[in-house]
C-alpha positions in Angstrom: -13.6 -19.3 9.1 -12.9 -21.7 6.2 -10.7 -24.7 6.3 -8.3 -25.5 3.5 -6.7 -28.9 3.0 -3.6 -29.2 0.8 -3.0 -32.7 -0.5 0.3 -34.2 -1.9 2.5 -31.6 -0.2 6.2 -32.7 -0.3 7.6 -33.7 3.1 10.5 -31.3 2.6 8.1 -28.4 1.9 6.2 -29.1 5.1 9.4 -29.4 7.1 10.7 -26.0 5.6 7.4 -24.4 6.6 7.6 -25.9 10.1 11.1 -24.5 10.5 10.1 -21.1 9.2 7.2 -21.0 11.6 9.5 -21.9 14.5 11.9 -19.1 13.5 9.0 -16.6 13.6 7.6 -18.0 16.8 4.3 -19.1 15.2 2.4 -22.3 14.8 2.6 -24.0 11.4 -1.0 -23.0 10.6 -0.4 -19.3 11.6 2.7 -19.2 9.5 0.9 -20.5 6.4 -2.0 -18.0 7.0 0.6 -15.2 7.1 2.3 -16.4 3.9 -1.1 -16.6 2.1 -2.1 -13.1 3.3 1.2 -11.6 2.2 1.0 -13.3 -1.2 -2.5 -11.9 -1.8 -1.6 -8.4 -0.6 1.5 -8.4 -2.9 -0.5 -9.6 -5.9 -3.3 -7.1 -5.4 -0.9 -4.2 -4.7 -1.8 -1.2 -2.5 -5.5 -0.2 -2.6 -5.9 3.2 -4.3 -8.6 5.4 -3.0 -7.8 8.4 -5.2 -7.2 8.9 -8.8 -5.4 12.2 -8.5 -3.2 14.1 -6.1 -5.8 16.9 -5.5 -8.3 14.4 -4.0 -5.6 12.8 -1.8 -4.4 16.1 -0.4 -8.0 17.3 0.1 -8.8 14.3 2.2 -5.9 15.0 4.5 -6.6 18.7 4.9 -10.4 19.0 5.1 -10.7 17.4 8.5 -8.5 20.1 9.9 -10.6 22.9 8.5 -8.4 23.5 5.5 -5.6 26.0 5.2 -5.7 29.7 4.4 -2.5 30.6 2.7 -1.3 34.1 2.2 0.0 34.2 -1.3 2.5 37.1 -1.8 2.4 39.4 -4.7 4.7 38.5 -7.5 8.1 40.2 -7.0 8.9 40.2 -10.7 6.6 41.5 -13.4 5.0 38.9 -15.6 6.3 38.6 -19.1 4.4 38.2 -22.3 4.1 34.6 -23.6 6.4 33.7 -26.5 5.0 34.1 -30.0 5.2 31.0 -32.2 4.8 32.6 -35.7 
């Protein structure tokens, strides 16, 4: 693990961090690590693995063997598409 040193940190900032850590039941170091992780995660946003809905659904369904759906016949007759003359 790396070590990070922050110089010239205002006393009130350090005290605020210490109080925040105490409220969360964490050490000052762990609280700062948590803040840094959250800041990076927020900046990066959620990691997208899929570019479309089809791939996302397929990834969820394939491990279960897929689904065979009984598609009923249309109850109403199809109509001709409109003519744009």
